[in-house]
N, C-alpha and C positions, 0 to 999 in steps of 0.2 A: 516369737521374735517381733519386736516392734520396729518401726521405721521412723527416723528423724530426718528432716530435710533442712539443710543449711544453704545459705546463698553467699557467694563471694563475687565481688565486683570485678568485671573484666570489660575491656573495650570502653574505657571512660565510664559514662553513666548510661550506656546504651543497652547492655546485656549482662547476663550473669551465668555462672556455672551452677547447675543444680547437682548437689552432692548427696548421694544416698548412702547413709551410714547404717551398718548393722549393729543393733544393740542386743547384747546378751545379758542375762541377769548378773548384776554385780560389777560389770565393767563395760566400757565402750571400746570398740576397735574399728578400724577402717575396713570396709568391705570394698565392693566395686564402686568406682566413681563413674557415674553416668553424666556425660556432658550434654547439656541441653540449653540451647540459646533461648532465652525468655526475655520479655520486656520487663524492665526493672525500674522501680521508682526508688528514690533515695532512702533505701532501707539501711544502708551502711554509710555513715558520714566519714569519709576518709578518701585519700587520694591513692589511686592504684599505682603501685610501684612495681615495675617490670622485674626488678632485681630480687624481690622477695614476695611471696604470696600474701594475701590478706590474712588477718589474725586467725580467722576460722580454720584456714588451711594449715597455718604454722603449728597448730596444736595437734596435727595428725601425722607426726613424723614417722610413726611406725609403718604407715602405709605408703611411704614415699621414699624413693632413693634419689638423693641429690646428685647432680653431675658436677663434681669438683673440677674437672678438666675442661668443662665447656667454655667455648670462646664467646660468651653471651654479650659481652660489652661491645664486640665488633659486629654483631649481627645486624645487617642492613635492614632498613624499612622495606616492606614488601613492594612498595611502589618502585623501588630501585630495580627489582627484577622485571617489572612491567614497563619500564620507561619507554622502550621503543614502541610497544603496543599503544601506550597512552598517547604518544606523539602521533601515531598513525590515525587514531580516532580524532585527535585534535585537528589534524589536517582536513578532516571531513566535517569539522564543526560539531563533533560529537564527544560526549563524555565516555570515559572508560565504563563499560557496562557491568563490570563485576567489582567487588570490593572484598576486603578480608572478612567483613561481616557476612556477606552473601555466600561466600565459600563455606564459612563455618555453618551457616544455616542450610547448606545444601546436603549436609550429612543427615542421617536419619535420627529421629527423636522418639519413635514409637517402639524401638527395641534397643537393647544395649549393644552398641558397637564397641568392640574391643580394639582400642588404639594402642595397646601395649607395644606391639611390634613396630608400629609406626614411630612410637616414641623412642624405641631402641635404635632405629635407623637415624632418627634426628639426633640422638645423643652421640652416635658414631660420627656424624658429620660435624657436629659442634665440637667434638674432641679432636678434629683435624685428621680423621682417618678416611675421609672421602665417603662416597656412596655409589652403589650400583643399582640402577633402575632397569627393569625388564618390562617391555610392553607387548601385549598381544591384542589383536583386533582384526577387523576386516579391511575393506578397500580404503575407507577413509584414513585409518591410521597407517595403512601401507603407502599413502600419498596420492591416491587417485584424485585428480582434480575435476573441476566442472568440464563437461563436454556435451556436444550434441549427442543425443541418444544413439545415433547410428555410427558414431565415429569413436576411435580410440582416444582415451584421455591423454593429454600431454603430461598430466601429473602435477602435483604440488611439490616442487623440488625441496622446499624447506618444511618438512612435515612437523606436526605439533611436537612429536617426540624429540626431533632435532632442535626445535626452538626451546623446548624445556631444558635440554642440556646447555644450550647457549645462555639462557636466562640465569641458570644456576652458576655456570662457570664465570659469567661476566661479573658477578658480585662476590663469589666465593672462590678466590684464587687458590690454586693447588698448594702453594707454600704454606698457607695457614689452615686451609680447610681439607686438604687432600684431593685426590683425583675423583672427579665426578663423571660417570659414564651412564649413558642411556642407550640400551640395546632395543632395537625395534624388530620384533619377530612377527609383525602383522602380515597377513596374507589375504589378498583380495579374493572374493567369491567363496569364502569359507565361513563356517561356524566354529564355535569353540572346540568341537571335536576334532577339527583338523590339527590344532595345536596338540591336543591330547595324544594324537596318534603319530605326531612327528616330534614329540618332546625330546627324544634321544638326540636329535640334531643339535639341540641347544644345551646339552648337559654341562659343558664347560662354563658357559655364561651363567646358567642357572645356579651353579655351585658357588658363584660369587655374588648372587643377587641379594640386595637388602630390601627392595620394595618391588613387588610384582603387581602390575596394573593390567586388569582385564577390561578391554574396551569392546567386547564382542556383542553388546546388547542389541544393536540395530540388526546385525546379521543373525544373531540367535533368534530374533523375532521374525526372521524371513523378510525383513523390510516392511513389515506391517505397520501401518499408522496406528491401528487399534489392536494391541496384543490380546485383548479379551476375546477376540475372535478365534484365537488358536485353540485347537482341540486339547482335551485333557491329556491325551497320549503325547501330543507334541510338547506340551508344557513339561510333562514328566521327562521327556528325552532331554530337554534343555536343562532341567534341574539335575539330572543324573550326570551329564557330561561336565557341568560346571562344578558340581560337588566333588567329582573325581579329580578335576584339575586342582581344586582347592586343597584336597587331601594330599595330592602328590607334591605340590609346591610347598605346602606347610611342613611337610616331612623332610624337606631338604636339610642338609647338615647346618647351614647358616640360619635356618629358621626365618626366612624372609617374611615381611609383612605382605598381606594379600589385600588388594583393594579393587572393588568394582567401580569403574568409571563409566556410568551409564548415560548414553544419549538415546532418547526415544526418536520419534519421527523428526526429520530434519527441518520441517516447516514450522512456521509460527503457531500452527495449530497445536503443537506439542506443549505450549505454555499452560494449557489447562490440565495436563497430565500430572499424576502424582507418582512418587516412587513406588507406591504399592502396586502400580500397574507394570512395574518392571518384571520381566521374566526371570531376573536374578534375585528378586526380592525374597522369595521363599527360602532359597538356600542361604542367602545372606543373613536372614533373621535367625535361621536354625543355628548357624555357626558364628553368629555375632561378627560377621564380616563388615567392615566399613564400606558403605556404598555412597558414592558421590553422585547425586542426581543433577545433571547438567542444567536442566530446566530451572531448578531452584536457585542456581548460582546467577542466572542471567534474567530471571523473570522480571525484576524491577525495571529493567531497561525497556521492556515491552516487546522484545524481539528474541528469537532463538539464537541470533548471531551466527547463523549458518548461511544466510542469503541464498537459500536453495530454491531453485525454480524447477519443480518436479516435471513440468511439461516440456522443459527445454534441456535440462541438465540431469545427469545421473548422480552427480555428487555435489556437495556444497562448494561455495567459492573458497579459494585458498585463504583469502582475507574476507571476513574476519575470523573464519572458522578455526584455522590452525593456530593463529595468535591467541585466541581466547582459550582454546583447550590447553595450550601450553601454560598460559597464565593461571588458569584454574589449578593445574597440577603443581606448578611452582608455589602457588599460594597455599596449597595443602601442606607441602613440605615445610614452607616457612612457618605456617601455623603450628605444626608439630614442634619445630625448633623453638619457637617463642614460648609454647606451653611448657616444654622441658626446662627452659631457662627460668620460667616463673615458678614452677611447682615441682620440678624433678620428674623422674620416670615413675608413673603411677600404675596401679592395677596389677593384674596377673597375666601370665602368658596363657595362650589358648590351651584347652585340654588336649593332651596327647592323643593323636588320632590313630597312630599305630598302623598306617597303611603301607604295605610293601610297594616299592617302586621298581623292583627288579625287572619286571616284564616290560614296562613302558620304556625304561631307559636302556635295557639290554635285551631286545627281542631276539628270538632264535632265527627269525627271518623277517626282512623288511625290504621291499622294493617300491620305488616310486617313479612315475613317468617324468618327474622333474629332473631326474638324474640321467635321463636318456634311454634309448632303446637297448643299448648294450647291457644295461643292468636290469632290464625288465623284459627279458625274452620269454616267450611261452614255449611249452614243450610241443604243443600242437595248436594249429590255428586255421579255422575256415570261416571267412566272412568278417573278420575283424581287421582293422588297420590302425597302425600307430601314427598319431599325428595330432594336430591342433584344430579344433573346431572354433576356438576363440584364441587370438594371438596370446601367447605366453601361458596357455593352459593345455599342456599335452596329456595324452592318455590313449588307451586302447579303445577304439570306437567301432561299434557295430552300426553300419549304415542301414537305411531302410531297404528292405528287400527280403530275400530268403533268410530264415533264421541262421545265425552263425554260432560256432562253438569255439571257445578258446580255453586252453588248459595250462596250468602252472604247477610246477613241482614246489611243494612247500614243506620244509623241514619243521617239525613240531615236537615240543617236549611236554608242555603243560596242557595243550588242548584248547588254547585260545587263538582265534583268528578274526581279523577285521579287514573288511574290504571297503575302500573309499570309492564312491561312485557319484554320478551326477543326477540331481533331481531338478526338474524344471516344470513350467506350466503349460508347455505345448510341445508337440512333435517329439515325443519320447516314450519309450516302452518299458517293459519289465524284463529283467534278466534273472534267471534262476541258476545259482551256483551249488554244486554238489561236492562235498568233501569225501574222498575215498582213501582207504589205507593202501599199503603197498600190494595187497592182494586183490585190489579192485573192489573191495566191499564198501558199500555206502555207509558213512558214519553220520552225516547230517546235511541239512540243506539251508542255504541262505537265499532269501528273496531280496532282490534289489529293485523295488518299485520306483520308476523314474518320475511318474506324473504326480503332481500335488497341486493344491489350490492357491499356493503363494505366487504372487507375481514377481518371482525372482528365480534365478538359476544358481544353485549352491552345491558344493560338494558335501556329502554326508557319509555316514558309515553304517554298515550292517555288520553285526558281530555275533559270534556264538562261542560257547564254552562247552566242551564235552571231554569225556575221558578218552585218551588215545595212548597208544604205545609210542614211545619216543622213536623218531625216525622220519623218513620222507613220506609225504602224503601228496595226493593229487587233488587240485581244485579245478573242477570243470564248470565253465559258465556258458549257458546257452541263452542267446537273445531270442526275442519273440517276433522278429521280422521288422521291428521298429528300431529307431536309434537307441543305443545305450553307450555308456562311457564308464570305464574303470580307470582310476588314477593311481591307486596304490593298494598294496596288500601287506599286512603285518601279522606275524604269528609268534606265539610263545609255546 
């Protein structure tokens, strides 16, 4: 099979789409269309018409589904979404640090990103049926603002996800475009596995979702400025948890689009980093997941647009950080709408992944400290206390002193159990949990090592799968005389 490369003009005379066509003996058909922003000289003498694609694309109708009901004539310019942010930068004597071209260039070009589901979401919005966006992430997306390192953050009241909703709604009224909702499920002090093990809390919202955005990169990296320092086992754990989330989300009935929105280190040092350094890159490449690398969107401005002072503050400044992140994502949605208007819905859906989601959405047992002591009571307890070592982060805590033991009754059917616990860089020990059947026989052991080399404190999960007889089991956890903390337990 040979390959032919054609070019079609986009964005005036500044860039082009690279189209890879598959050629088989005797005829030509459209295969996957790979979008790649490239520098382009006047190879095609014509004027780009937003209402119809260039001649090369118009010949490929069998690989494209046109959107007859799309409200393309009334689609505003992307700067309309960004006007408030543009004005804020103007007040400071600065230009808007991103553009439609920089956002398009922030997607990956060294593997095929499948934008088909993003196009379906854009088509839905263009047809007046609205759109539902779902966001997961760590403390930044949860709205934690800049703070002195020893004080609680007052927070950023208008998070980037809230501003994304405002930007879209301000220009796309519900009467013509339908209802636009952005749900924020970000949780500070967690990695992606927190969402994976609390996914049942969001089943109703997820079943309505059109675009799912994963902004967990910074926390998944443990706050490392250099992710290459992560061990192979740590990288594998990040890969596994994010692949499982992707499979779960992609298997939902509405088949939402899945997008990585990756922010590396929050300082200007990150401007030298490439998307290949993302801890999400490997899973994104394997499954052709679109990955927006924040650095590439803002690089031309010369700043990361976080205004983060690591020695003074734990999080970036509310402005420009949240305004820029919101603008990047509204720019992504506008880009997909514009492309659907120009060329229709292209490509093919992702390969069916066939992953069962029954356990995660309907566990046989699930308790969390966030719901209070009454729902997270142990059967026996010596040396553990229920409380908060950090405001807003409750759990069962074993203090420094004699080893303690705490036991929970856990109904199980399939033999899967997960324990959420705290890992940190100092003053923390290891807890050993033993699972027993109703006769008191030992079935398996979970180790909860608290100490690691990351300069951050995050909740993580230990899990095991084994064959069990359906019924009640006992989970006994023993501390080693140092601090330990358990935040939730889930079983199937």
